[in-house]
C-alpha positions as protocol buffer text, in pm:
chain_id: "A"
residue {
  index: 1
  type: MET
  ca { x: 5122 y: 4829 z: -1291 }
}
residue {
  index: 2
  type: ARG
  ca { x: 4929 y: 4473 z: -1224 }
}
residue {
  index: 3
  type: GLN
  ca { x: 4679 y: 4324 z: -1517 }
}
residue {
  index: 4
  type: PRO
  ca { x: 4280 y: 4292 z: -1364 }
}
residue {
  index: 5
  type: ARG
  ca { x: 4180 y: 4026 z: -1221 }
}
residue {
  index: 6
  type: ILE
  ca { x: 3860 y: 3775 z: -1236 }
}
residue {
  index: 7
  type: GLU
  ca { x: 3794 y: 3930 z: -855 }
}
residue {
  index: 8
  type: ASP
  ca { x: 3850 y: 4271 z: -1007 }
}
residue {
  index: 9
  type: VAL
  ca { x: 3573 y: 4200 z: -1232 }
}
residue {
  index: 10
  type: ALA
  ca { x: 3328 y: 4076 z: -1005 }
}
residue {
  index: 11
  type: ARG
  ca { x: 3391 y: 4333 z: -771 }
}
residue {
  index: 12
  type: ALA
  ca { x: 3325 y: 4589 z: -1048 }
}
residue {
  index: 13
  type: ALA
  ca { x: 3040 y: 4496 z: -1200 }
}
residue {
  index: 14
  type: GLY
  ca { x: 2863 y: 4386 z: -792 }
}
residue {
  index: 15
  type: VAL
  ca { x: 2846 y: 4035 z: -862 }
}
residue {
  index: 16
  type: SER
  ca { x: 2998 y: 3739 z: -745 }
}
residue {
  index: 17
  type: THR
  ca { x: 3351 y: 3538 z: -910 }
}
residue {
  index: 18
  type: THR
  ca { x: 3134 y: 3233 z: -981 }
}
residue {
  index: 19
  type: THR
  ca { x: 2909 y: 3442 z: -1172 }
}
residue {
  index: 20
  type: VAL
  ca { x: 3140 y: 3619 z: -1384 }
}
residue {
  index: 21
  type: SER
  ca { x: 3270 y: 3247 z: -1460 }
}
residue {
  index: 22
  type: HIS
  ca { x: 2915 y: 3147 z: -1564 }
}
residue {
  index: 23
  type: THR
  ca { x: 2950 y: 3454 z: -1815 }
}
residue {
  index: 24
  type: LEU
  ca { x: 3224 y: 3349 z: -1994 }
}
residue {
  index: 25
  type: THR
  ca { x: 3126 y: 2981 z: -1989 }
}
residue {
  index: 26
  type: GLY
  ca { x: 2802 y: 2955 z: -2104 }
}
residue {
  index: 27
  type: LYS
  ca { x: 2776 y: 2670 z: -1850 }
}
residue {
  index: 28
  type: ARG
  ca { x: 2540 y: 2820 z: -1601 }
}
residue {
  index: 29
  type: PRO
  ca { x: 2221 y: 3042 z: -1689 }
}
residue {
  index: 30
  type: VAL
  ca { x: 2294 y: 3422 z: -1622 }
}
residue {
  index: 31
  type: SER
  ca { x: 2086 y: 3684 z: -1589 }
}
residue {
  index: 32
  type: ALA
  ca { x: 2059 y: 3939 z: -1892 }
}
residue {
  index: 33
  type: THR
  ca { x: 2091 y: 4234 z: -1628 }
}
residue {
  index: 34
  type: ALA
  ca { x: 2401 y: 4055 z: -1406 }
}
residue {
  index: 35
  type: GLN
  ca { x: 2626 y: 3995 z: -1794 }
}
residue {
  index: 36
  type: ALA
  ca { x: 2579 y: 4267 z: -1914 }
}
residue {
  index: 37
  type: ARG
  ca { x: 2715 y: 4400 z: -1538 }
}
residue {
  index: 38
  type: VAL
  ca { x: 2989 y: 4166 z: -1626 }
}
residue {
  index: 39
  type: ARG
  ca { x: 3059 y: 4284 z: -1994 }
}
residue {
  index: 40
  type: THR
  ca { x: 3069 y: 4668 z: -1881 }
}
residue {
  index: 41
  type: ALA
  ca { x: 3329 y: 4564 z: -1610 }
}
residue {
  index: 42
  type: ILE
  ca { x: 3570 y: 4413 z: -1844 }
}
residue {
  index: 43
  type: ASP
  ca { x: 3533 y: 4661 z: -2124 }
}
residue {
  index: 44
  type: GLU
  ca { x: 3585 y: 4899 z: -1836 }
}
residue {
  index: 45
  type: LEU
  ca { x: 3884 y: 4683 z: -1659 }
}
residue {
  index: 46
  type: GLY
  ca { x: 4112 y: 4620 z: -2008 }
}
residue {
  index: 47
  type: TYR
  ca { x: 3990 y: 4272 z: -1837 }
}
residue {
  index: 48
  type: SER
  ca { x: 4182 y: 3947 z: -2107 }
}
residue {
  index: 49
  type: GLY
  ca { x: 4299 y: 3709 z: -1838 }
}
residue {
  index: 50
  type: ASN
  ca { x: 4211 y: 3447 z: -2044 }
}
residue {
  index: 51
  type: ALA
  ca { x: 4013 y: 3366 z: -2383 }
}
residue {
  index: 52
  type: LEU
  ca { x: 3704 y: 3325 z: -2289 }
}
residue {
  index: 53
  type: ALA
  ca { x: 3704 y: 3691 z: -2118 }
}
residue {
  index: 54
  type: ARG
  ca { x: 3834 y: 3759 z: -2509 }
}
residue {
  index: 55
  type: GLY
  ca { x: 3646 y: 3595 z: -2664 }
}
residue {
  index: 56
  type: LEU
  ca { x: 3297 y: 3800 z: -2532 }
}
residue {
  index: 57
  type: ARG
  ca { x: 3421 y: 4081 z: -2660 }
}
residue {
  index: 58
  type: THR
  ca { x: 3411 y: 3950 z: -2972 }
}
residue {
  index: 59
  type: GLN
  ca { x: 3180 y: 3745 z: -2997 }
}
residue {
  index: 60
  type: ARG
  ca { x: 3358 y: 3423 z: -3064 }
}
residue {
  index: 61
  type: THR
  ca { x: 3454 y: 3135 z: -2865 }
}
residue {
  index: 62
  type: LEU
  ca { x: 3834 y: 3149 z: -3015 }
}
residue {
  index: 63
  type: THR
  ca { x: 3847 y: 2756 z: -3035 }
}
residue {
  index: 64
  type: ILE
  ca { x: 3839 y: 2587 z: -3348 }
}
residue {
  index: 65
  type: ALA
  ca { x: 3879 y: 2224 z: -3432 }
}
residue {
  index: 66
  type: LEU
  ca { x: 4001 y: 1979 z: -3608 }
}
residue {
  index: 67
  type: VAL
  ca { x: 3857 y: 1654 z: -3742 }
}
residue {
  index: 68
  type: VAL
  ca { x: 4081 y: 1385 z: -3919 }
}
residue {
  index: 69
  type: PRO
  ca { x: 3996 y: 970 z: -3988 }
}
residue {
  index: 70
  type: ASP
  ca { x: 4258 y: 880 z: -3792 }
}
residue {
  index: 71
  type: ILE
  ca { x: 4486 y: 1070 z: -3552 }
}
residue {
  index: 72
  type: THR
  ca { x: 4721 y: 757 z: -3468 }
}
residue {
  index: 73
  type: ASN
  ca { x: 4832 y: 737 z: -3796 }
}
residue {
  index: 74
  type: PRO
  ca { x: 5165 y: 959 z: -3758 }
}
residue {
  index: 75
  type: PHE
  ca { x: 5079 y: 1206 z: -4057 }
}
residue {
  index: 76
  type: TYR
  ca { x: 4805 y: 1378 z: -3852 }
}
residue {
  index: 77
  type: PRO
  ca { x: 4960 y: 1458 z: -3520 }
}
residue {
  index: 78
  type: VAL
  ca { x: 5249 y: 1683 z: -3724 }
}
residue {
  index: 79
  type: VAL
  ca { x: 4889 y: 1823 z: -3939 }
}
residue {
  index: 80
  type: ALA
  ca { x: 4817 y: 1912 z: -3610 }
}
residue {
  index: 81
  type: ARG
  ca { x: 5099 y: 2037 z: -3474 }
}
residue {
  index: 82
  type: GLY
  ca { x: 5122 y: 2324 z: -3764 }
}
residue {
  index: 83
  type: VAL
  ca { x: 4767 y: 2372 z: -3721 }
}
residue {
  index: 84
  type: GLN
  ca { x: 4801 y: 2453 z: -3341 }
}
residue {
  index: 85
  type: ASP
  ca { x: 5153 y: 2666 z: -3409 }
}
residue {
  index: 86
  type: ALA
  ca { x: 4922 y: 2881 z: -3635 }
}
residue {
  index: 87
  type: VAL
  ca { x: 4626 y: 2934 z: -3461 }
}
residue {
  index: 88
  type: THR
  ca { x: 4781 y: 3038 z: -3107 }
}
residue {
  index: 89
  type: GLU
  ca { x: 4997 y: 3306 z: -3283 }
}
residue {
  index: 90
  type: ALA
  ca { x: 4625 y: 3439 z: -3310 }
}
residue {
  index: 91
  type: GLY
  ca { x: 4513 y: 3353 z: -2955 }
}
residue {
  index: 92
  type: TYR
  ca { x: 4312 y: 3023 z: -3070 }
}
residue {
  index: 93
  type: GLN
  ca { x: 4340 y: 2673 z: -2915 }
}
residue {
  index: 94
  type: VAL
  ca { x: 4220 y: 2353 z: -3131 }
}
residue {
  index: 95
  type: VAL
  ca { x: 4000 y: 2045 z: -3058 }
}
residue {
  index: 96
  type: VAL
  ca { x: 4115 y: 1756 z: -3276 }
}
residue {
  index: 97
  type: CYS
  ca { x: 3814 y: 1489 z: -3302 }
}
residue {
  index: 98
  type: SER
  ca { x: 3938 y: 1138 z: -3482 }
}
residue {
  index: 99
  type: THR
  ca { x: 3683 y: 1007 z: -3704 }
}
residue {
  index: 100
  type: ASP
  ca { x: 3799 y: 677 z: -3766 }
}
residue {
  index: 101
  type: GLY
  ca { x: 3684 y: 714 z: -4122 }
}
residue {
  index: 102
  type: ASP
  ca { x: 3399 y: 683 z: -4036 }
}
residue {
  index: 103
  type: PRO
  ca { x: 3092 y: 856 z: -4230 }
}
residue {
  index: 104
  type: GLY
  ca { x: 2846 y: 892 z: -3875 }
}
residue {
  index: 105
  type: ARG
  ca { x: 3083 y: 953 z: -3608 }
}
residue {
  index: 106
  type: GLU
  ca { x: 3266 y: 1251 z: -3863 }
}
residue {
  index: 107
  type: ALA
  ca { x: 2904 y: 1352 z: -3899 }
}
residue {
  index: 108
  type: ALA
  ca { x: 2845 y: 1347 z: -3492 }
}
residue {
  index: 109
  type: PHE
  ca { x: 3184 y: 1564 z: -3407 }
}
residue {
  index: 110
  type: VAL
  ca { x: 3062 y: 1753 z: -3675 }
}
residue {
  index: 111
  type: ARG
  ca { x: 2729 y: 1862 z: -3518 }
}
residue {
  index: 112
  type: ASP
  ca { x: 2887 y: 1890 z: -3179 }
}
residue {
  index: 113
  type: MET
  ca { x: 3166 y: 2117 z: -3292 }
}
residue {
  index: 114
  type: VAL
  ca { x: 2864 y: 2326 z: -3451 }
}
residue {
  index: 115
  type: ALA
  ca { x: 2672 y: 2298 z: -3110 }
}
residue {
  index: 116
  type: ARG
  ca { x: 2965 y: 2376 z: -2948 }
}
residue {
  index: 117
  type: SER
  ca { x: 3022 y: 2750 z: -3104 }
}
residue {
  index: 118
  type: VAL
  ca { x: 3360 y: 2697 z: -3300 }
}
residue {
  index: 119
  type: ASP
  ca { x: 3472 y: 2959 z: -3471 }
}
residue {
  index: 120
  type: GLY
  ca { x: 3553 y: 2761 z: -3778 }
}
residue {
  index: 121
  type: ILE
  ca { x: 3634 y: 2373 z: -3846 }
}
residue {
  index: 122
  type: ILE
  ca { x: 3955 y: 2199 z: -3991 }
}
residue {
  index: 123
  type: LEU
  ca { x: 3834 y: 1889 z: -4202 }
}
residue {
  index: 124
  type: GLY
  ca { x: 4056 y: 1628 z: -4289 }
}
residue {
  index: 125
  type: LEU
  ca { x: 3969 y: 1308 z: -4531 }
}
residue {
  index: 126
  type: LEU
  ca { x: 3570 y: 1294 z: -4505 }
}
residue {
  index: 127
  type: HIS
  ca { x: 3379 y: 1010 z: -4650 }
}
residue {
  index: 128
  type: MET
  ca { x: 3037 y: 1183 z: -4608 }
}
residue {
  index: 129
  type: PRO
  ca { x: 2865 y: 1293 z: -4887 }
}
residue {
  index: 130
  type: SER
  ca { x: 2861 y: 1637 z: -4969 }
}
residue {
  index: 131
  type: ALA
  ca { x: 2495 y: 1709 z: -4939 }
}
residue {
  index: 132
  type: VAL
  ca { x: 2547 y: 1599 z: -4567 }
}
residue {
  index: 133
  type: LEU
  ca { x: 2820 y: 1846 z: -4480 }
}
residue {
  index: 134
  type: GLY
  ca { x: 2643 y: 2093 z: -4616 }
}
residue {
  index: 135
  type: SER
  ca { x: 2322 y: 2039 z: -4404 }
}
residue {
  index: 136
  type: LEU
  ca { x: 2532 y: 2035 z: -4071 }
}
residue {
  index: 137
  type: VAL
  ca { x: 2698 y: 2361 z: -4103 }
}
residue {
  index: 138
  type: ASP
  ca { x: 2612 y: 2722 z: -4129 }
}
residue {
  index: 139
  type: ARG
  ca { x: 2701 y: 2960 z: -4400 }
}
residue {
  index: 140
  type: ASP
  ca { x: 2862 y: 3168 z: -4180 }
}
residue {
  index: 141
  type: LEU
  ca { x: 3092 y: 2919 z: -4014 }
}
residue {
  index: 142
  type: ARG
  ca { x: 3466 y: 2893 z: -4152 }
}
residue {
  index: 143
  type: ILE
  ca { x: 3600 y: 2566 z: -4313 }
}
residue {
  index: 144
  type: VAL
  ca { x: 3910 y: 2454 z: -4460 }
}
residue {
  index: 145
  type: LEU
  ca { x: 3890 y: 2149 z: -4651 }
}
residue {
  index: 146
  type: LEU
  ca { x: 4288 y: 1955 z: -4534 }
}
residue {
  index: 147
  type: GLY
  ca { x: 4330 y: 1681 z: -4862 }
}
residue {
  index: 148
  type: HIS
  ca { x: 4141 y: 1521 z: -5132 }
}
residue {
  index: 149
  type: HIS
  ca { x: 3713 y: 1611 z: -5072 }
}
residue {
  index: 150
  type: ALA
  ca { x: 3551 y: 1554 z: -5447 }
}
residue {
  index: 151
  type: GLY
  ca { x: 3265 y: 1721 z: -5440 }
}
residue {
  index: 152
  type: HIS
  ca { x: 3308 y: 1992 z: -5168 }
}
residue {
  index: 153
  type: GLN
  ca { x: 3258 y: 2299 z: -5195 }
}
residue {
  index: 154
  type: LEU
  ca { x: 3215 y: 2424 z: -4856 }
}
residue {
  index: 155
  type: GLY
  ca { x: 3526 y: 2636 z: -4793 }
}
residue {
  index: 156
  type: ASP
  ca { x: 3942 y: 2709 z: -4858 }
}
residue {
  index: 157
  type: SER
  ca { x: 4176 y: 2387 z: -4934 }
}
residue {
  index: 158
  type: VAL
  ca { x: 4469 y: 2271 z: -4877 }
}
residue {
  index: 159
  type: THR
  ca { x: 4582 y: 1938 z: -5092 }
}
residue {
  index: 160
  type: SER
  ca { x: 4918 y: 1742 z: -5202 }
}
residue {
  index: 161
  type: ASP
  ca { x: 4990 y: 1676 z: -5612 }
}
residue {
  index: 162
  type: ASN
  ca { x: 4848 y: 1367 z: -5533 }
}
residue {
  index: 163
  type: ARG
  ca { x: 4905 y: 1243 z: -5909 }
}
residue {
  index: 164
  type: VAL
  ca { x: 5176 y: 1395 z: -6023 }
}
residue {
  index: 165
  type: SER
  ca { x: 5450 y: 1308 z: -5706 }
}
residue {
  index: 166
  type: VAL
  ca { x: 5276 y: 971 z: -5734 }
}
residue {
  index: 167
  type: ALA
  ca { x: 5358 y: 927 z: -6081 }
}
residue {
  index: 168
  type: GLU
  ca { x: 5676 y: 1072 z: -6029 }
}
residue {
  index: 169
  type: ALA
  ca { x: 5753 y: 786 z: -5808 }
}
residue {
  index: 170
  type: THR
  ca { x: 5666 y: 549 z: -6080 }
}
residue {
  index: 171
  type: ARG
  ca { x: 5890 y: 676 z: -6273 }
}
residue {
  index: 172
  type: HIS
  ca { x: 6174 y: 596 z: -6028 }
}
residue {
  index: 173
  type: LEU
  ca { x: 6092 y: 198 z: -6054 }
}
residue {
  index: 174
  type: ILE
  ca { x: 6039 y: 209 z: -6387 }
}
residue {
  index: 175
  type: ALA
  ca { x: 6371 y: 350 z: -6441 }
}
residue {
  index: 176
  type: ALA
  ca { x: 6548 y: 95 z: -6218 }
}
residue {
  index: 177
  type: GLY
  ca { x: 6383 y: -111 z: -6464 }
}
residue {
  index: 178
  type: ARG
  ca { x: 6076 y: -227 z: -6275 }
}
residue {
  index: 179
  type: THR
  ca { x: 5807 y: -312 z: -6504 }
}
residue {
  index: 180
  type: ARG
  ca { x: 5557 y: -533 z: -6299 }
}
residue {
  index: 181
  type: ILE
  ca { x: 5479 y: -272 z: -6059 }
}
residue {
  index: 182
  type: ALA
  ca { x: 5205 y: -366 z: -5781 }
}
residue {
  index: 183
  type: PHE
  ca { x: 4985 y: -65 z: -5643 }
}
residue {
  index: 184
  type: VAL
  ca { x: 4889 y: -101 z: -5288 }
}
residue {
  index: 185
  type: GLY
  ca { x: 4634 y: 66 z: -5029 }
}
residue {
  index: 186
  type: GLY
  ca { x: 4355 y: 326 z: -5072 }
}
residue {
  index: 187
  type: GLU
  ca { x: 3999 y: 274 z: -5065 }
}
residue {
  index: 188
  type: HIS
  ca { x: 3735 y: 226 z: -5392 }
}
residue {
  index: 189
  type: GLU
  ca { x: 3558 y: 552 z: -5299 }
}
residue {
  index: 190
  type: ALA
  ca { x: 3696 y: 909 z: -5500 }
}
residue {
  index: 191
  type: GLY
  ca { x: 3966 y: 1014 z: -5239 }
}
residue {
  index: 192
  type: PRO
  ca { x: 4300 y: 1093 z: -5169 }
}
residue {
  index: 193
  type: GLY
  ca { x: 4407 y: 719 z: -5292 }
}
residue {
  index: 194
  type: ASP
  ca { x: 4235 y: 752 z: -5569 }
}
residue {
  index: 195
  type: GLU
  ca { x: 4412 y: 996 z: -5743 }
}
residue {
  index: 196
  type: ARG
  ca { x: 4716 y: 831 z: -5580 }
}
residue {
  index: 197
  type: GLN
  ca { x: 4691 y: 533 z: -5813 }
}
residue {
  index: 198
  type: ALA
  ca { x: 4610 y: 727 z: -6080 }
}
residue {
  index: 199
  type: GLY
  ca { x: 4952 y: 843 z: -6079 }
}
residue {
  index: 200
  type: TYR
  ca { x: 5089 y: 532 z: -6130 }
}
residue {
  index: 201
  type: GLU
  ca { x: 4875 y: 435 z: -6380 }
}
residue {
  index: 202
  type: ASP
  ca { x: 5000 y: 780 z: -6573 }
}
residue {
  index: 203
  type: ALA
  ca { x: 5314 y: 641 z: -6525 }
}
residue {
  index: 204
  type: LEU
  ca { x: 5257 y: 285 z: -6658 }
}
residue {
  index: 205
  type: LEU
  ca { x: 5097 y: 419 z: -6953 }
}
residue {
  index: 206
  type: GLY
  ca { x: 5340 y: 694 z: -7030 }
}
residue {
  index: 207
  type: ALA
  ca { x: 5622 y: 412 z: -7012 }
}
residue {
  index: 208
  type: GLY
  ca { x: 5447 y: 189 z: -7271 }
}
residue {
  index: 209
  type: ILE
  ca { x: 5349 y: -63 z: -6966 }
}
residue {
  index: 210
  type: PRO
  ca { x: 4968 y: -215 z: -6981 }
}
residue {
  index: 211
  type: LEU
  ca { x: 4817 y: -185 z: -6714 }
}
residue {
  index: 212
  type: ASP
  ca { x: 4730 y: -521 z: -6465 }
}
residue {
  index: 213
  type: PRO
  ca { x: 4452 y: -516 z: -6249 }
}
residue {
  index: 214
  type: ALA
  ca { x: 4601 y: -811 z: -6018 }
}
residue {
  index: 215
  type: LEU
  ca { x: 4854 y: -568 z: -5941 }
}
residue {
  index: 216
  type: VAL
  ca { x: 4599 y: -319 z: -5758 }
}
residue {
  index: 217
  type: SER
  ca { x: 4483 y: -370 z: -5435 }
}
residue {
  index: 218
  type: THR
  ca { x: 4237 y: -148 z: -5242 }
}
residue {
  index: 219
  type: THR
  ca { x: 4253 y: -262 z: -4873 }
}
residue {
  index: 220
  type: GLY
  ca { x: 4311 y: 72 z: -4723 }
}
residue {
  index: 221
  type: TYR
  ca { x: 4550 y: 303 z: -4577 }
}
residue {
  index: 222
  type: MET
  ca { x: 4740 y: 102 z: -4211 }
}
residue {
  index: 223
  type: ARG
  ca { x: 4999 y: -122 z: -4165 }
}
residue {
  index: 224
  type: VAL
  ca { x: 4745 y: -438 z: -4157 }
}
residue {
  index: 225
  type: SER
  ca { x: 4617 y: -327 z: -4554 }
}
residue {
  index: 226
  type: GLY
  ca { x: 4995 y: -297 z: -4715 }
}
residue {
  index: 227
  type: SER
  ca { x: 5053 y: -663 z: -4517 }
}
residue {
  index: 228
  type: SER
  ca { x: 4692 y: -791 z: -4656 }
}
residue {
  index: 229
  type: ALA
  ca { x: 4793 y: -699 z: -4972 }
}
residue {
  index: 230
  type: ILE
  ca { x: 5093 y: -840 z: -5069 }
}
residue {
  index: 231
  type: SER
  ca { x: 5045 y: -1149 z: -4854 }
}
residue {
  index: 232
  type: GLN
  ca { x: 4735 y: -1197 z: -5077 }
}
residue {
  index: 233
  type: LEU
  ca { x: 4924 y: -1125 z: -5369 }
}
residue {
  index: 234
  type: LEU
  ca { x: 5212 y: -1369 z: -5306 }
}
residue {
  index: 235
  type: ALA
  ca { x: 4962 y: -1607 z: -5212 }
}
residue {
  index: 236
  type: ASP
  ca { x: 4747 y: -1603 z: -5557 }
}
residue {
  index: 237
  type: GLY
  ca { x: 5109 y: -1617 z: -5727 }
}
residue {
  index: 238
  type: VAL
  ca { x: 5103 y: -1261 z: -5857 }
}
residue {
  index: 239
  type: VAL
  ca { x: 5422 y: -1174 z: -6035 }
}
residue {
  index: 240
  type: PHE
  ca { x: 5609 y: -830 z: -5894 }
}
residue {
  index: 241
  type: ASP
  ca { x: 5888 y: -639 z: -5876 }
}
residue {
  index: 242
  type: ALA
  ca { x: 5804 y: -331 z: -5690 }
}
residue {
  index: 243
  type: VAL
  ca { x: 5555 y: -204 z: -5491 }
}
residue {
  index: 244
  type: VAL
  ca { x: 5409 y: 182 z: -5467 }
}
residue {
  index: 245
  type: ALA
  ca { x: 5207 y: 186 z: -5135 }
}
residue {
  index: 246
  type: VAL
  ca { x: 4972 y: 450 z: -5068 }
}
residue {
  index: 247
  type: ASN
  ca { x: 5075 y: 575 z: -4770 }
}
residue {
  index: 248
  type: ASP
  ca { x: 5397 y: 493 z: -4517 }
}
residue {
  index: 249
  type: LEU
  ca { x: 5186 y: 238 z: -4322 }
}
residue {
  index: 250
  type: ALA
  ca { x: 5050 y: 69 z: -4601 }
}
residue {
  index: 251
  type: ALA
  ca { x: 5447 y: 33 z: -4713 }
}
residue {
  index: 252
  type: ILE
  ca { x: 5599 y: -32 z: -4370 }
}
residue {
  index: 253
  type: GLY
  ca { x: 5302 y: -342 z: -4396 }
}
residue {
  index: 254
  type: VAL
  ca { x: 5457 y: -412 z: -4729 }
}
residue {
  index: 255
  type: LEU
  ca { x: 5773 y: -467 z: -4593 }
}
residue {
  index: 256
  type: ASP
  ca { x: 5655 y: -708 z: -4294 }
}
residue {
  index: 257
  type: ALA
  ca { x: 5507 y: -893 z: -4558 }
}
residue {
  index: 258
  type: LEU
  ca { x: 5736 y: -973 z: -4788 }
}
residue {
  index: 259
  type: ARG
  ca { x: 6033 y: -969 z: -4526 }
}
residue {
  index: 260
  type: ALA
  ca { x: 5823 y: -1272 z: -4375 }
}
residue {
  index: 261
  type: ALA
  ca { x: 5816 y: -1394 z: -4676 }
}
residue {
  index: 262
  type: GLY
  ca { x: 6197 y: -1445 z: -4743 }
}
residue {
  index: 263
  type: ARG
  ca { x: 6167 y: -1166 z: -5038 }
}
residue {
  index: 264
  type: THR
  ca { x: 6422 y: -920 z: -4990 }
}
residue {
  index: 265
  type: VAL
  ca { x: 6426 y: -531 z: -5015 }
}
residue {
  index: 266
  type: PRO
  ca { x: 6509 y: -346 z: -5316 }
}
residue {
  index: 267
  type: GLY
  ca { x: 6694 y: -655 z: -5471 }
}
residue {
  index: 268
  type: ASP
  ca { x: 6333 y: -883 z: -5517 }
}
residue {
  index: 269
  type: VAL
  ca { x: 6082 y: -624 z: -5419 }
}
residue {
  index: 270
  type: ALA
  ca { x: 6157 y: -249 z: -5492 }
}
residue {
  index: 271
  type: VAL
  ca { x: 5878 y: -71 z: -5208 }
}
residue {
  index: 272
  type: VAL
  ca { x: 5779 y: 343 z: -5234 }
}
residue {
  index: 273
  type: GLY
  ca { x: 5544 y: 465 z: -4961 }
}
residue {
  index: 274
  type: PHE
  ca { x: 5399 y: 834 z: -4931 }
}
residue {
  index: 275
  type: ASP
  ca { x: 5412 y: 1091 z: -4620 }
}
residue {
  index: 276
  type: ASP
  ca { x: 5797 y: 1085 z: -4558 }
}
residue {
  index: 277
  type: ILE
  ca { x: 5612 y: 971 z: -4171 }
}
residue {
  index: 278
  type: ASP
  ca { x: 5925 y: 927 z: -3837 }
}
residue {
  index: 279
  type: ALA
  ca { x: 5909 y: 593 z: -3886 }
}
residue {
  index: 280
  type: ALA
  ca { x: 5999 y: 564 z: -4280 }
}
residue {
  index: 281
  type: SER
  ca { x: 6360 y: 658 z: -4171 }
}
residue {
  index: 282
  type: LEU
  ca { x: 6348 y: 370 z: -3894 }
}
residue {
  index: 283
  type: VAL
  ca { x: 6267 y: 94 z: -4075 }
}
residue {
  index: 284
  type: HIS
  ca { x: 6489 y: -141 z: -4208 }
}
residue {
  index: 285
  type: PRO
  ca { x: 6536 y: -72 z: -4522 }
}
residue {
  index: 286
  type: SER
  ca { x: 6458 y: 290 z: -4503 }
}
residue {
  index: 287
  type: LEU
  ca { x: 6144 y: 372 z: -4680 }
}
residue {
  index: 288
  type: THR
  ca { x: 6189 y: 558 z: -5049 }
}
residue {
  index: 289
  type: THR
  ca { x: 5917 y: 808 z: -5039 }
}
residue {
  index: 290
  type: ILE
  ca { x: 5735 y: 1138 z: -5079 }
}
residue {
  index: 291
  type: ASP
  ca { x: 5765 y: 1402 z: -4854 }
}
residue {
  index: 292
  type: ASN
  ca { x: 5414 y: 1478 z: -4776 }
}
residue {
  index: 293
  type: ARG
  ca { x: 5502 y: 1809 z: -4596 }
}
residue {
  index: 294
  type: ALA
  ca { x: 5231 y: 1726 z: -4329 }
}
residue {
  index: 295
  type: TYR
  ca { x: 5327 y: 2026 z: -4075 }
}
residue {
  index: 296
  type: GLU
  ca { x: 5369 y: 2270 z: -4332 }
}
residue {
  index: 297
  type: LYS
  ca { x: 5017 y: 2182 z: -4450 }
}
residue {
  index: 298
  type: GLY
  ca { x: 4873 y: 2171 z: -4098 }
}
residue {
  index: 299
  type: THR
  ca { x: 4998 y: 2607 z: -4061 }
}
residue {
  index: 300
  type: LEU
  ca { x: 4901 y: 2640 z: -4407 }
}
residue {
  index: 301
  type: CYS
  ca { x: 4539 y: 2508 z: -4309 }
}
residue {
  index: 302
  type: GLY
  ca { x: 4541 y: 2729 z: -3990 }
}
residue {
  index: 303
  type: ARG
  ca { x: 4636 y: 3075 z: -4134 }
}
residue {
  index: 304
  type: LEU
  ca { x: 4430 y: 2969 z: -4444 }
}
residue {
  index: 305
  type: LEU
  ca { x: 4091 y: 2941 z: -4120 }
}
residue {
  index: 306
  type: ILE
  ca { x: 4214 y: 3266 z: -3941 }
}
residue {
  index: 307
  type: GLN
  ca { x: 4257 y: 3479 z: -4186 }
}
residue {
  index: 308
  type: ARG
  ca { x: 3894 y: 3385 z: -4274 }
}
residue {
  index: 309
  type: ILE
  ca { x: 3750 y: 3422 z: -3938 }
}
residue {
  index: 310
  type: SER
  ca { x: 3935 y: 3790 z: -3910 }
}
residue {
  index: 311
  type: GLY
  ca { x: 3813 y: 3876 z: -4296 }
}
residue {
  index: 312
  type: GLU
  ca { x: 4150 y: 3921 z: -4409 }
}
residue {
  index: 313
  type: ILE
  ca { x: 4055 y: 3747 z: -4686 }
}
residue {
  index: 314
  type: THR
  ca { x: 3663 y: 3682 z: -4817 }
}
residue {
  index: 315
  type: GLY
  ca { x: 3515 y: 3593 z: -5172 }
}
residue {
  index: 316
  type: ASP
  ca { x: 3617 y: 3274 z: -5385 }
}
residue {
  index: 317
  type: PHE
  ca { x: 3733 y: 2956 z: -5181 }
}
residue {
  index: 318
  type: ARG
  ca { x: 4128 y: 2932 z: -5224 }
}
residue {
  index: 319
  type: ARG
  ca { x: 4271 y: 2619 z: -5305 }
}
residue {
  index: 320
  type: ILE
  ca { x: 4637 y: 2527 z: -5202 }
}
residue {
  index: 321
  type: VAL
  ca { x: 4837 y: 2243 z: -5365 }
}
residue {
  index: 322
  type: VAL
  ca { x: 5133 y: 2178 z: -5191 }
}
residue {
  index: 323
  type: PRO
  ca { x: 5352 y: 1975 z: -5414 }
}
residue {
  index: 324
  type: GLY
  ca { x: 5565 y: 1673 z: -5308 }
}
residue {
  index: 325
  type: THR
  ca { x: 5920 y: 1577 z: -5277 }
}
residue {
  index: 326
  type: LEU
  ca { x: 6073 y: 1217 z: -5387 }
}
residue {
  index: 327
  type: VAL
  ca { x: 6284 y: 1106 z: -5076 }
}
residue {
  index: 328
  type: LEU
  ca { x: 6546 y: 830 z: -5174 }
}
residue {
  index: 329
  type: ARG
  ca { x: 6613 y: 554 z: -4942 }
}
residue {
  index: 330
  type: GLU
  ca { x: 6707 y: 218 z: -4944 }
}
residue {
  index: 331
  type: SER
  ca { x: 6450 y: 39 z: -5015 }
}
residue {
  index: 332
  type: ALA
  ca { x: 6367 y: 184 z: -5394 }
}
């Protein structure tokens, strides 16, 4: 039996296909009477030719937003794929917004997504304060927080075991005889970099190695951040025999700077990253890092959000901590 089409809905409702389309999309005003006839026709015919029709019947847009700080960071496209795979099963589409870590852009994107009546938002690392975010979203809007969000209590969360994972990686370096270990990357404000630095410090203190502020450089999460941090350490004459980088992009920047300075890896300096992006296994030497399980986190975020939207889970917000795994390669 042929599935009903938009033309069938228009004929049954006694309106044009354009009116049906405008009723579904909301892009043009349609009289209340015409809207009612279109809805009745959709229900009677069982029309489900697209997500808009299904959303009309369920009072949902069948759209969610994924807001991330930097879509060019290879970690986030993998997360996005995981989210998409999870929500597509439930008939949802994903809109991805990249904020460049700018609080103003974050707020603008969230405000725009709320205006578009998305059914839920997955928020990557945020820079806006909790009070600002809270003022932008309605209590009924479902939110899942991806990663570390200090002070935010607005939804379920999926995060890394940052501190424990970096402590393990740092202990690996210590066990290999490294005692002058630098920490590179991250930011001064609370976030994953802060947690990862805390893990680095835990391992040093646990081994009886004094903390040296000269070995810590909070320069950011980009490749250039790692490169500039190491270049500055070398220029300042700081002695170091290993580096823990806040993520793989910064770690690759570390490799760039060490190579330019004629330092060998891991002979002169051992290097460890975080995330296990595809490039980690492709650079030379290949990068020892922590598998941050990006795809798994994306699917967990997507499923949590759909479960909240559908009412499958209710009550207190859930916090899922995904443990990292140290991946040993050539750099350390």
